Backbone as CSV, one residue per row, in Angstrom:
resi,resn,N_x,N_y,N_z,CA_x,CA_y,CA_z,C_x,C_y,C_z
1,MET,266.743,-11.512,134.972,267.495,-12.570,135.642,268.935,-12.525,135.193
2,ARG,269.864,-12.570,136.139,271.262,-12.377,135.809,272.033,-13.687,135.913
3,SER,273.072,-13.779,135.113,273.953,-14.933,135.156,275.016,-14.722,136.206
4,SER,275.586,-15.828,136.712,276.698,-15.709,137.641,277.970,-15.285,136.938
5,ASN,278.020,-15.398,135.629,279.130,-14.832,134.869,278.907,-13.329,134.785
6,PRO,279.808,-12.496,135.360,279.552,-11.053,135.411,279.410,-10.421,134.050
7,VAL,280.000,-11.028,133.032,279.928,-10.447,131.692,278.523,-10.543,131.136
8,PHE,277.836,-11.663,131.418,276.510,-11.869,130.866,275.407,-11.318,131.758
9,SER,275.769,-10.692,132.863,274.758,-10.236,133.815,274.344,-8.795,133.591
10,ARG,274.697,-8.202,132.459,274.349,-6.808,132.238,273.923,-6.610,130.794
11,ARG,273.498,-5.391,130.491,273.113,-4.972,129.158,272.161,-5.975,128.524
12,GLY,272.395,-6.332,127.267,271.454,-7.128,126.518,271.328,-8.551,126.967
13,PHE,272.220,-9.013,127.854,272.188,-10.393,128.254,271.478,-10.600,129.579
14,SER,270.697,-9.628,130.040,269.893,-9.806,131.239,268.476,-9.349,130.959
15,ARG,267.539,-10.015,131.587,266.131,-9.747,131.301,265.655,-8.441,131.901
16,ASP,266.407,-7.878,132.877,265.939,-6.674,133.547,266.638,-5.440,133.017
17,ASN,267.031,-5.464,131.761,267.747,-4.341,131.191,266.914,-3.724,130.095
18,GLY,266.754,-2.410,130.125,265.986,-1.730,129.102,266.827,-0.762,128.324
19,HIS,268.056,-1.134,127.966,268.974,-0.240,127.265,268.340,0.259,125.976
20,ALA,268.351,1.559,125.785,267.654,2.150,124.651,268.240,1.725,123.331
21,GLY,269.497,1.404,123.298,270.131,1.054,122.034,269.726,-0.292,121.510
22,PHE,268.994,-1.089,122.297,268.658,-2.434,121.886,267.192,-2.566,121.493
23,ASN,266.534,-1.480,121.198,265.111,-1.553,120.900,264.891,-2.102,119.509
24,ALA,264.701,-3.403,119.450,264.450,-4.050,118.171,263.495,-5.197,118.389
25,ALA,262.832,-5.601,117.318,261.852,-6.665,117.435,262.535,-8.010,117.533
26,PRO,261.874,-8.996,118.148,262.414,-10.339,118.173,262.497,-10.880,116.761
27,GLN,263.487,-11.715,116.521,263.589,-12.361,115.237,262.704,-13.586,115.225
28,ALA,262.495,-14.137,114.078,261.728,-15.360,113.874,260.325,-15.249,114.447
29,GLY,259.735,-14.076,114.395,258.336,-13.910,114.735,258.027,-13.818,116.201
30,ALA,259.056,-13.710,117.071,258.779,-13.572,118.501,258.148,-12.224,118.770
31,ALA,257.295,-12.146,119.792,256.561,-10.919,120.071,257.268,-10.086,121.099
32,ALA,257.117,-8.766,121.004,257.667,-7.854,122.005,256.777,-7.871,123.226
33,THR,257.340,-7.520,124.390,256.576,-7.623,125.624,256.069,-6.291,126.120
34,GLY,256.455,-5.196,125.497,255.943,-3.917,125.936,256.876,-3.227,126.888
35,ALA,256.333,-2.183,127.560,257.180,-1.305,128.354,257.617,-1.930,129.663
36,ASN,256.869,-2.920,130.177,257.211,-3.503,131.463,258.262,-4.588,131.276
37,PRO,259.509,-4.388,131.721,260.543,-5.380,131.478,260.351,-6.663,132.252
38,TYR,259.403,-6.681,133.208,259.167,-7.887,133.979,257.809,-8.522,133.637
39,ALA,257.204,-8.037,132.574,255.895,-8.568,132.203,256.023,-9.990,131.698
40,GLN,254.957,-10.783,131.868,254.951,-12.135,131.347,254.819,-12.099,129.840
41,GLY,255.483,-13.049,129.188,255.445,-13.093,127.734,254.096,-13.566,127.237
42,THR,253.801,-13.315,125.955,252.563,-13.773,125.355,252.732,-15.200,124.884
43,ALA,251.682,-15.737,124.293,251.732,-17.120,123.831,252.781,-17.315,122.758
44,ALA,253.139,-16.233,122.064,254.129,-16.349,120.998,255.545,-16.447,121.535
45,ASN,255.718,-16.189,122.817,257.060,-16.213,123.399,257.323,-17.586,123.997
46,PRO,258.207,-18.402,123.426,258.438,-19.752,123.933,259.158,-19.777,125.257
47,TYR,259.667,-18.607,125.735,260.421,-18.569,126.980,259.607,-17.938,128.102
48,ALA,258.282,-17.967,127.999,257.447,-17.230,128.951,257.520,-17.796,130.357
49,THR,257.948,-19.056,130.507,257.962,-19.669,131.824,259.362,-19.836,132.388
50,ASN,260.373,-19.211,131.763,261.716,-19.350,132.290,262.316,-17.993,132.605
51,PRO,263.517,-17.922,133.175,264.082,-16.641,133.603,264.329,-15.655,132.481
52,TYR,264.254,-16.114,131.231,264.590,-15.244,130.113,263.342,-14.924,129.291
53,ALA,262.185,-14.854,129.995,260.916,-14.736,129.296,260.740,-13.416,128.576
54,THR,261.309,-12.332,129.073,261.066,-11.040,128.472,262.112,-10.691,127.447
55,ASN,261.746,-9.795,126.546,262.628,-9.396,125.458,263.355,-8.112,125.825
56,PRO,264.665,-8.185,126.096,265.386,-6.976,126.490,265.584,-6.010,125.349
57,TYR,265.262,-6.439,124.126,265.463,-5.587,122.961,264.145,-5.078,122.385
58,ALA,263.038,-5.323,123.118,261.733,-4.975,122.569,261.557,-3.470,122.446
59,GLN,260.865,-3.039,121.395,260.566,-1.620,121.223,259.456,-1.233,122.178
60,GLN,259.603,-0.085,122.826,258.572,0.365,123.742,257.324,0.753,122.945
61,GLY,256.181,0.402,123.478,254.949,0.719,122.780,253.867,-0.257,123.173
62,GLN,252.953,-0.547,122.269,251.865,-1.445,122.566,252.388,-2.869,122.698
63,PRO,251.916,-3.604,123.709,252.350,-4.987,123.858,252.052,-5.792,122.602
64,GLY,253.025,-6.556,122.152,252.832,-7.405,120.994,253.017,-6.711,119.675
65,ALA,253.256,-5.393,119.672,253.420,-4.686,118.405,254.822,-4.894,117.878
66,PRO,254.993,-5.465,116.684,256.322,-5.722,116.146,257.015,-4.440,115.741
67,ALA,258.336,-4.442,115.834,259.153,-3.314,115.410,259.974,-3.732,114.202
68,PRO,260.490,-2.785,113.452,261.303,-3.140,112.292,262.511,-3.964,112.706
69,ALA,262.819,-4.985,111.934,263.942,-5.862,112.243,265.259,-5.114,112.095
70,ARG,266.220,-5.445,112.952,267.524,-4.815,112.896,268.289,-5.336,111.691
71,THR,269.048,-4.458,111.076,269.911,-4.881,109.971,271.321,-5.191,110.464
72,ASP,271.614,-4.825,111.722,272.940,-5.073,112.285,272.844,-5.989,113.495
73,ALA,271.888,-6.915,113.472,271.670,-7.794,114.615,272.765,-8.850,114.707
74,MET,273.049,-9.251,115.927,274.037,-10.284,116.193,273.559,-11.625,115.661
75,THR,274.459,-12.382,115.063,274.151,-13.720,114.565,275.072,-14.730,115.237
76,ILE,274.756,-16.001,115.065,275.595,-17.039,115.643,276.976,-17.026,115.007
77,ASP,277.053,-16.678,113.717,278.360,-16.578,113.060,279.217,-15.489,113.700
78,ASP,278.584,-14.379,114.074,279.322,-13.304,114.746,279.899,-13.791,116.072
79,VAL,279.086,-14.502,116.840,279.538,-14.998,118.139,280.667,-16.007,117.967
80,VAL,280.503,-16.929,117.017,281.534,-17.948,116.791,282.842,-17.307,116.346
81,THR,282.753,-16.343,115.430,283.960,-15.691,114.917,284.697,-14.943,116.016
82,ARG,283.979,-14.135,116.800,284.625,-13.362,117.868,285.172,-14.275,118.961
83,THR,284.434,-15.336,119.269,284.920,-16.265,120.286,286.183,-16.974,119.821
84,ALA,286.212,-17.364,118.538,287.406,-18.007,117.990,288.603,-17.067,118.031
85,MET,288.380,-15.787,117.724,289.466,-14.811,117.779,289.991,-14.646,119.203
86,THR,289.076,-14.533,120.157,289.477,-14.313,121.547,290.196,-15.526,122.121
87,LEU,289.608,-16.706,121.943,290.248,-17.918,122.447,291.543,-18.211,121.699
88,GLY,291.558,-17.899,120.399,292.779,-18.098,119.624,293.928,-17.269,120.162
89,LEU,293.637,-16.034,120.551,294.678,-15.174,121.114,295.145,-15.704,122.466
90,VAL,294.220,-16.243,123.259,294.612,-16.862,124.527,295.606,-17.992,124.274
91,VAL,295.310,-18.829,123.291,296.175,-19.970,122.978,297.534,-19.505,122.469
92,VAL,297.546,-18.528,121.566,298.805,-18.020,121.013,299.671,-17.402,122.111
93,ALA,299.061,-16.578,122.959,299.811,-15.950,124.051,300.325,-16.993,125.039
94,ALA,299.513,-18.016,125.311,299.941,-19.073,126.226,301.118,-19.848,125.647
95,ALA,301.045,-20.165,124.361,302.145,-20.890,123.716,303.427,-20.064,123.716
96,ALA,303.300,-18.765,123.431,304.470,-17.888,123.421,305.100,-17.804,124.810
97,ALA,304.265,-17.637,125.836,304.786,-17.560,127.202,305.439,-18.873,127.617
98,TRP,304.859,-19.971,127.192,305.398,-21.300,127.513,306.828,-21.442,126.987
99,TRP,307.038,-21.017,125.742,308.343,-21.215,125.109,309.344,-20.122,125.455
100,ILE,308.881,-18.924,125.700,309.800,-17.801,125.932,310.228,-17.694,127.392
101,MET,309.296,-17.931,128.322,309.588,-17.744,129.747,310.153,-19.023,130.349
102,PRO,311.441,-19.068,130.684,312.014,-20.279,131.292,311.490,-20.481,132.711
103,VAL,311.304,-21.745,133.089,310.779,-22.055,134.420,311.736,-22.963,135.186
104,ASP,313.018,-22.940,134.817,313.999,-23.707,135.575,314.176,-23.072,136.956
105,GLN,314.913,-23.754,137.815,315.050,-23.285,139.194,315.597,-21.866,139.278
106,ALA,316.520,-21.524,138.379,317.126,-20.191,138.424,316.145,-19.090,138.051
107,ASN,315.154,-19.428,137.229,314.212,-18.412,136.739,312.791,-18.618,137.252
108,LEU,312.623,-19.567,138.179,311.271,-19.886,138.635,310.615,-18.703,139.334
109,GLY,311.376,-17.984,140.156,310.821,-16.821,140.844,310.363,-15.750,139.875
110,THR,311.174,-15.514,138.842,310.793,-14.530,137.825,309.540,-14.969,137.086
111,ALA,309.476,-16.270,136.772,308.304,-16.798,136.069,307.038,-16.608,136.895
112,TYR,307.128,-16.898,138.187,305.976,-16.687,139.063,305.577,-15.212,139.093
113,GLY,306.569,-14.334,139.144,306.281,-12.900,139.168,305.570,-12.434,137.912
114,VAL,306.044,-12.906,136.750,305.403,-12.539,135.486,303.979,-13.087,135.434
115,ALA,303.801,-14.333,135.886,302.469,-14.942,135.873,301.505,-14.179,136.769
116,ILE,301.963,-13.826,137.964,301.100,-13.080,138.884,300.773,-11.705,138.317
117,GLY,301.773,-11.043,137.739,301.528,-9.738,137.124,300.518,-9.820,135.994
118,ALA,300.668,-10.842,135.130,299.722,-11.025,134.025,298.323,-11.322,134.547
119,ALA,298.248,-12.112,135.626,296.941,-12.440,136.203,296.258,-11.197,136.759
120,ILE,297.024,-10.346,137.426,296.447,-9.122,137.995,295.955,-8.198,136.888
121,ILE,296.779,-8.022,135.849,296.366,-7.170,134.727,295.133,-7.752,134.043
122,GLY,295.124,-9.074,133.858,293.963,-9.712,133.251,292.709,-9.528,134.076
123,PHE,292.853,-9.618,135.403,291.703,-9.426,136.285,291.168,-8.003,136.185
124,VAL,292.076,-7.029,136.188,291.654,-5.628,136.064,290.949,-5.405,134.731
125,LEU,291.507,-5.952,133.662,290.883,-5.799,132.344,289.518,-6.483,132.296
126,SER,289.385,-7.605,132.995,288.082,-8.277,133.014,287.037,-7.410,133.699
127,LEU,287.437,-6.719,134.776,286.505,-5.813,135.449,286.142,-4.640,134.548
128,VAL,287.143,-4.078,133.877,286.888,-2.948,132.973,285.928,-3.367,131.871
129,ASN,286.184,-4.524,131.264,285.312,-4.997,130.189,283.911,-5.317,130.691
130,SER,283.817,-5.800,131.920,282.511,-6.167,132.466,281.627,-4.957,132.727
131,PHE,282.233,-3.818,133.058,281.445,-2.652,133.446,281.402,-1.555,132.386
132,LYS,282.068,-1.760,131.260,281.961,-0.782,130.179,280.562,-0.825,129.582
133,ARG,280.067,0.328,129.189,278.718,0.392,128.623,278.665,-0.233,127.232
134,ARG,279.755,-0.168,126.504,279.816,-0.765,125.174,281.035,-1.678,125.100
135,PRO,280.908,-2.816,124.402,282.056,-3.721,124.287,283.231,-3.039,123.594
136,SER,284.431,-3.307,124.072,285.649,-2.756,123.483,286.506,-3.905,122.971
137,PRO,286.488,-4.193,121.666,287.291,-5.296,121.123,288.766,-5.225,121.502
138,PRO,289.432,-4.041,121.431,290.849,-4.000,121.824,291.082,-4.427,123.272
139,LEU,290.221,-3.971,124.193,290.389,-4.341,125.595,290.089,-5.821,125.822
140,ILE,289.122,-6.349,125.099,288.800,-7.772,125.219,289.966,-8.624,124.726
141,LEU,290.555,-8.238,123.602,291.703,-8.973,123.073,292.929,-8.801,123.968
142,LEU,293.061,-7.627,124.574,294.172,-7.409,125.501,294.016,-8.307,126.725
143,TYR,292.791,-8.434,127.210,292.522,-9.363,128.308,292.928,-10.777,127.916
144,ALA,292.548,-11.188,126.704,292.873,-12.536,126.238,294.381,-12.755,126.199
145,ALA,295.129,-11.737,125.779,296.583,-11.859,125.691,297.206,-12.055,127.074
146,PHE,296.833,-11.229,128.035,297.406,-11.347,129.377,296.955,-12.634,130.060
147,GLU,295.716,-13.015,129.832,295.239,-14.270,130.407,296.018,-15.441,129.817
148,GLY,296.316,-15.365,128.528,297.105,-16.408,127.890,298.507,-16.507,128.466
149,VAL,299.141,-15.358,128.729,300.475,-15.362,129.345,300.431,-16.053,130.704
150,PHE,299.446,-15.710,131.503,299.296,-16.335,132.822,299.108,-17.843,132.698
151,LEU,298.194,-18.265,131.824,297.914,-19.689,131.674,299.121,-20.440,131.131
152,GLY,299.849,-19.823,130.193,301.010,-20.489,129.618,302.093,-20.763,130.646
153,ILE,302.404,-19.764,131.467,303.455,-19.932,132.478,303.029,-20.927,133.551
154,VAL,301.816,-20.784,134.052,301.331,-21.689,135.095,301.262,-23.124,134.580
155,SER,300.776,-23.295,133.361,300.685,-24.637,132.783,302.064,-25.260,132.631
156,ASN,303.039,-24.463,132.227,304.407,-24.962,132.075,304.988,-25.378,133.422
157,ILE,304.771,-24.557,134.442,305.276,-24.884,135.782,304.658,-26.179,136.293
158,VAL,303.348,-26.321,136.128,302.672,-27.540,136.581,303.192,-28.753,135.820
159,SER,303.384,-28.609,134.513,303.850,-29.729,133.697,305.278,-30.139,134.048
160,VAL,306.116,-29.181,134.418,307.519,-29.474,134.724,307.689,-30.022,136.134
161,TYR,307.015,-29.435,137.112,307.288,-29.751,138.509,306.243,-30.636,139.180
162,VAL,305.052,-30.708,138.638,303.982,-31.431,139.331,303.470,-32.625,138.539
163,ALA,302.987,-32.375,137.328,302.327,-33.423,136.554,302.657,-33.272,135.072
164,PRO,303.634,-34.015,134.561,303.971,-33.933,133.133,302.755,-34.238,132.256
165,GLY,302.540,-33.413,131.250,301.406,-33.613,130.354,300.087,-33.088,130.888
166,ALA,300.116,-32.419,132.038,298.871,-31.947,132.651,298.171,-30.910,131.787
167,ALA,298.947,-30.052,131.117,298.342,-28.985,130.317,297.501,-29.559,129.179
168,MET,298.048,-30.537,128.460,297.290,-31.135,127.355,296.050,-31.849,127.868
169,GLN,296.175,-32.537,128.985,295.007,-33.206,129.561,293.944,-32.196,129.973
170,ALA,294.377,-31.061,130.512,293.421,-30.025,130.909,292.738,-29.420,129.693
171,VAL,293.496,-29.223,128.606,292.906,-28.700,127.369,291.858,-29.665,126.839
172,LEU,292.209,-30.949,126.774,291.260,-31.950,126.277,290.036,-32.036,127.188
173,GLY,290.261,-31.944,128.493,289.137,-31.974,129.423,288.213,-30.788,129.251
174,THR,288.795,-29.607,129.043,287.984,-28.401,128.830,287.179,-28.507,127.542
175,MET,287.818,-29.010,126.483,287.112,-29.201,125.215,285.976,-30.201,125.373
176,ALA,286.213,-31.254,126.145,285.175,-32.259,126.360,283.991,-31.672,127.122
177,VAL,284.276,-30.864,128.137,283.197,-30.216,128.894,282.395,-29.293,127.991
178,PHE,283.085,-28.480,127.194,282.402,-27.557,126.288,281.511,-28.319,125.311
179,ALA,282.071,-29.355,124.671,281.298,-30.127,123.696,280.124,-30.833,124.363
180,GLY,280.361,-31.402,125.542,279.293,-32.110,126.236,278.144,-31.199,126.627
181,VAL,278.473,-30.023,127.161,277.423,-29.075,127.556,276.674,-28.569,126.330
182,LEU,277.399,-28.286,125.252,276.746,-27.798,124.038,275.785,-28.834,123.472
183,ILE,276.222,-30.092,123.414,275.352,-31.156,122.904,274.142,-31.340,123.816
184,ALA,274.387,-31.367,125.126,273.281,-31.539,126.070,272.292,-30.386,125.983
185,TYR,272.805,-29.175,125.778,271.926,-28.009,125.673,271.114,-28.053,124.386
186,ARG,271.767,-28.359,123.279,271.076,-28.357,121.990,270.058,-29.492,121.881
187,THR,270.306,-30.611,122.550,269.374,-31.735,122.492,268.290,-31.662,123.561
188,GLY,268.354,-30.665,124.424,267.326,-30.496,125.442,267.574,-31.258,126.727
189,LEU,268.726,-31.933,126.846,269.030,-32.625,128.095,269.246,-31.634,129.231
190,ILE,269.758,-30.457,128.889,269.886,-29.364,129.853,268.892,-28.285,129.468
191,ARG,267.985,-27.984,130.361,266.988,-26.947,130.121,267.198,-25.831,131.146
192,VAL,267.457,-24.646,130.647,267.716,-23.507,131.531,266.384,-22.930,131.990
193,THR,266.029,-23.184,133.231,264.787,-22.700,133.826,265.118,-21.860,135.056
194,ARG,264.087,-21.325,135.687,264.300,-20.563,136.918,264.959,-21.430,137.991
195,ARG,264.504,-22.657,138.107,265.069,-23.538,139.129,266.537,-23.835,138.829
196,PHE,266.847,-24.099,137.560,268.234,-24.355,137.163,269.100,-23.140,137.446
197,TYR,268.586,-21.972,137.071,269.329,-20.736,137.304,269.595,-20.527,138.792
198,GLY,268.561,-20.722,139.616,268.721,-20.537,141.049,269.736,-21.498,141.643
199,PHE,269.701,-22.747,141.183,270.661,-23.735,141.674,272.087,-23.332,141.321
200,VAL,272.308,-22.927,140.070,273.654,-22.554,139.631,274.151,-21.332,140.397
201,MET,273.278,-20.337,140.564,273.678,-19.134,141.285,274.058,-19.455,142.731
202,ALA,273.240,-20.272,143.395,273.527,-20.631,144.784,274.844,-21.394,144.885
203,ALA,275.053,-22.329,143.962,276.285,-23.115,143.973,277.501,-22.243,143.702
204,ALA,277.379,-21.327,142.735,278.507,-20.459,142.386,278.864,-19.523,143.540
205,ILE,277.852,-18.948,144.169,278.106,-18.051,145.299,278.742,-18.814,146.458
206,GLY,278.207,-19.996,146.749,278.780,-20.806,147.816,280.219,-21.196,147.534
207,PHE,280.496,-21.535,146.277,281.860,-21.908,145.889,282.816,-20.736,146.063
208,MET,282.398,-19.554,145.630,283.256,-18.377,145.752,283.526,-18.035,147.218
209,LEU,282.504,-18.179,148.055,282.704,-17.917,149.486,283.700,-18.903,150.094
210,LEU,283.598,-20.177,149.700,284.539,-21.174,150.194,285.962,-20.861,149.750
211,MET,286.110,-20.412,148.507,287.432,-20.042,148.009,288.020,-18.894,148.820
212,MET,287.185,-17.902,149.122,287.663,-16.758,149.902,288.074,-17.184,151.308
213,VAL,287.257,-18.025,151.942,287.586,-18.502,153.286,288.869,-19.322,153.260
214,ASN,288.997,-20.197,152.259,290.203,-21.013,152.140,291.443,-20.145,151.945
215,MET,291.309,-19.082,151.153,292.434,-18.178,150.921,292.840,-17.470,152.213
216,LEU,291.856,-17.040,152.985,292.156,-16.368,154.252,292.872,-17.307,155.220
217,PHE,292.416,-18.554,155.297,293.073,-19.523,156.169,294.494,-19.806,155.699
218,ALA,294.690,-19.863,154.370,296.025,-20.131,153.835,296.973,-18.974,154.109
219,VAL,296.461,-17.741,153.992,297.307,-16.562,154.185,297.665,-16.369,155.654
220,PHE,296.664,-16.461,156.528,296.897,-16.156,157.939,297.234,-17.391,158.775
221,GLY,296.833,-18.563,158.292,297.118,-19.774,159.061,298.259,-20.590,158.504
222,GLY,298.664,-20.268,157.264,299.748,-21.016,156.659,299.267,-22.347,156.107
223,GLY,300.127,-23.024,155.391,299.791,-24.333,154.852,298.817,-24.253,153.689
224,ASP,297.924,-25.247,153.631,296.995,-25.386,152.509,295.601,-24.889,152.858
225,GLY,295.494,-24.038,153.855,294.181,-23.516,154.213,293.288,-24.604,154.761
226,LEU,292.109,-24.762,154.162,291.144,-25.772,154.586,291.344,-27.099,153.875
227,GLY,292.375,-27.192,153.049,292.666,-28.449,152.366,291.907,-28.655,151.081
228,PHE,291.377,-27.569,150.491,290.608,-27.683,149.261,291.489,-27.828,148.022
229,ARG,292.801,-27.753,148.188,293.692,-27.768,147.037,294.543,-29.024,146.952
230,SER,294.256,-30.023,147.766,295.045,-31.244,147.727,294.227,-32.390,148.305
231,GLY,294.690,-33.607,148.042,294.060,-34.787,148.607,292.649,-35.041,148.102
232,THR,291.949,-35.895,148.827,290.585,-36.268,148.435,289.647,-35.070,148.432
233,LEU,289.774,-34.226,149.431,288.927,-33.031,149.487,289.205,-32.115,148.303
234,GLY,290.462,-32.013,147.903,290.809,-31.203,146.738,290.214,-31.757,145.461
235,ILE,290.193,-33.080,145.335,289.601,-33.713,144.151,288.102,-33.425,144.090
236,ILE,287.425,-33.601,145.224,285.984,-33.321,145.269,285.716,-31.856,144.958
237,PHE,286.501,-30.988,145.548,286.357,-29.552,145.326,286.574,-29.211,143.851
238,GLY,287.573,-29.830,143.216,287.839,-29.577,141.802,286.705,-30.039,140.908
239,ILE,286.152,-31.213,141.197,285.035,-31.725,140.396,283.822,-30.810,140.521
240,VAL,283.543,-30.370,141.743,282.419,-29.451,141.952,282.630,-28.158,141.174
241,ALA,283.857,-27.641,141.191,284.154,-26.400,140.470,283.932,-26.562,138.972
242,ILE,284.334,-27.700,138.422,284.151,-27.945,136.989,282.669,-28.077,136.652
243,VAL,281.915,-28.756,137.505,280.469,-28.898,137.275,279.790,-27.534,137.302
244,ILE,280.175,-26.689,138.249,279.605,-25.339,138.309,279.953,-24.570,137.043
245,GLY,281.209,-24.674,136.594,281.603,-24.011,135.353,280.792,-24.496,134.168
246,ALA,280.526,-25.803,134.110,279.721,-26.351,133.021,278.297,-25.806,133.064
247,CYS,277.740,-25.676,134.262,276.388,-25.123,134.391,276.348,-23.657,133.965
248,ILE,277.378,-22.892,134.331,277.444,-21.498,133.902,277.546,-21.425,132.387
249,LEU,278.255,-22.379,131.790,278.365,-22.426,130.334,276.992,-22.612,129.694
250,ALA,276.142,-23.443,130.309,274.780,-23.620,129.798,273.993,-22.315,129.886
251,LEU,274.160,-21.575,130.988,273.510,-20.267,131.101,273.999,-19.334,130.000
252,ASN,275.287,-19.375,129.718,275.840,-18.529,128.656,275.219,-18.860,127.307
253,PHE,275.096,-20.156,127.009,274.490,-20.568,125.744,273.063,-20.043,125.630
254,LYS,272.315,-20.149,126.724,270.925,-19.706,126.709,270.828,-18.207,126.477
255,GLN,271.688,-17.456,127.133,271.609,-16.005,127.019,272.076,-15.521,125.651
256,VAL,273.072,-16.197,125.090,273.487,-15.858,123.726,272.368,-16.194,122.746
257,GLU,271.731,-17.335,122.936,270.620,-17.733,122.073,269.488,-16.710,122.135
258,ASP,269.165,-16.243,123.326,268.106,-15.248,123.459,268.520,-13.914,122.852
259,GLY,269.799,-13.542,123.015,270.272,-12.302,122.408,270.131,-12.321,120.906
260,ILE,270.431,-13.470,120.296,270.286,-13.607,118.843,268.814,-13.579,118.453
261,ALA,267.979,-14.299,119.206,266.553,-14.363,118.880,265.885,-13.003,118.972
262,TYR,266.328,-12.183,119.916,265.706,-10.887,120.131,266.438,-9.740,119.452
263,GLY,267.413,-10.050,118.608,268.039,-9.017,117.792,269.009,-8.114,118.506
264,ALA,269.881,-8.672,119.359,270.914,-7.856,120.004,271.836,-7.261,118.945
265,PRO,272.399,-6.082,119.174,273.317,-5.470,118.206,274.526,-6.361,117.945
266,ARG,275.073,-6.274,116.751,276.202,-7.113,116.361,277.405,-6.932,117.287
267,GLU,277.594,-5.728,117.809,278.745,-5.482,118.681,278.695,-6.323,119.947
268,GLU,277.489,-6.783,120.322,277.371,-7.602,121.521,277.990,-8.978,121.339
269,ALA,278.331,-9.344,120.094,279.021,-10.613,119.876,280.369,-10.624,120.592
270,TRP,281.002,-9.445,120.696,282.259,-9.349,121.434,282.033,-9.613,122.916
271,LEU,280.930,-9.120,123.441,280.603,-9.369,124.841,280.364,-10.856,125.072
272,ALA,279.665,-11.492,124.128,279.425,-12.927,124.233,280.739,-13.698,124.198
273,ALA,281.632,-13.306,123.289,282.932,-13.967,123.182,283.738,-13.810,124.465
274,PHE,283.701,-12.621,125.033,284.432,-12.363,126.271,283.886,-13.214,127.407
275,GLY,282.566,-13.264,127.541,281.957,-14.052,128.603,282.258,-15.535,128.479
276,LEU,282.170,-16.063,127.262,282.484,-17.471,127.049,283.951,-17.759,127.350
277,THR,284.826,-16.822,126.996,286.250,-16.994,127.284,286.504,-17.039,128.781
278,VAL,285.865,-16.142,129.525,286.015,-16.129,130.985,285.599,-17.476,131.575
279,THR,284.477,-18.007,131.117,283.988,-19.278,131.637,284.919,-20.426,131.278
280,LEU,285.394,-20.465,130.033,286.279,-21.548,129.602,287.632,-21.485,130.303
281,VAL,288.128,-20.282,130.553,289.375,-20.143,131.310,289.181,-20.694,132.723
282,TRP,288.048,-20.382,133.313,287.716,-20.914,134.646,287.768,-22.440,134.634
283,ILE,287.093,-23.055,133.652,287.044,-24.514,133.577,288.443,-25.089,133.373
284,TYR,289.250,-24.455,132.505,290.605,-24.946,132.242,291.457,-24.909,133.509
285,ILE,291.407,-23.815,134.243,292.215,-23.697,135.461,291.836,-24.782,136.464
286,GLU,290.538,-25.001,136.653,290.103,-26.028,137.596,290.453,-27.415,137.085
287,MET,290.384,-27.621,135.771,290.764,-28.905,135.193,292.257,-29.154,135.386
288,LEU,293.077,-28.125,135.183,294.524,-28.250,135.377,294.843,-28.589,136.831
289,ARG,294.175,-27.932,137.742,294.405,-28.203,139.157,293.992,-29.623,139.526
290,LEU,292.864,-30.078,138.969,292.389,-31.431,139.256,293.363,-32.481,138.720
291,VAL,293.846,-32.280,137.500,294.815,-33.214,136.918,296.091,-33.246,137.756
292,ALA,296.539,-32.076,138.208,297.750,-32.003,139.028,297.574,-32.769,140.337
293,ILE,296.404,-32.653,140.950,296.150,-33.369,142.204,296.129,-34.873,141.963
294,LEU,295.447,-35.296,140.898,295.330,-36.727,140.611,296.684,-37.346,140.312
295,GLN,297.493,-36.669,139.510,298.814,-37.207,139.185,299.772,-37.084,140.363
296,GLY,299.612,-36.038,141.154,300.489,-35.856,142.305,300.274,-36.898,143.379
297,ASP,299.058,-37.485,143.413,298.755,-38.501,144.421,299.186,-39.896,143.999
298,ASP,299.609,-40.035,142.715,300.018,-41.356,142.223,301.343,-41.804,142.863
């Protein structure tokens, strides 16, 4: 079962992957599922009834036969450390771009050009990182740097011309969403099941299609497209986008948790950090847009 976040939809973070490098036993006494990657889990597998029931790191062999534990398995500390490094670089790059790149009327065109260039490079790097067979820390950090430049310039422009203080409000909103989803996930208020996964995937695909249609109308029809970026419809659209991002964040937590439980290699912590960064950047951008709409309507 794959996540709508492209980073988490491959290698060790998907149930339908049998990458040879991940053949390790589940930690904490979980049982291996054998050679069939779609086989139902045994009674020892607490995830037997959800989309993440199988062990992508199981050693091939007899069902239920334990394999030697990995000595280089990913831990929660690894994920937290790499995520802090990646997000920290996003923040540093954003702050630097905010202070270095002027956004006054004389330099506004240049600022937009730099922001668009950084966004394009960041997008290309995100694709490269998503499809590489092994995580590349330098490329992941490079993505974070360019994404930070884009966010810093755009946030500054919005704060100066549209909604003063919008960037800080968007940061606080993103932090609140992250904390809320994490608490809800850890306390069991959010349970990642097949039905939950299907709902999130359908919503995410529908949202992306609407964005594409709106972009086409804006490009060829002029104006604001279908009106998803302003007014009441824009507010509703922004809230839906943030809710979808929060749901994807819950999927990310579940897949990272399963990767740790099943002994994913330590290098996969970089992949986890990259995926979480992509999701949080998504939430921040939608939060910034929502704040701008709300303040712009005042």
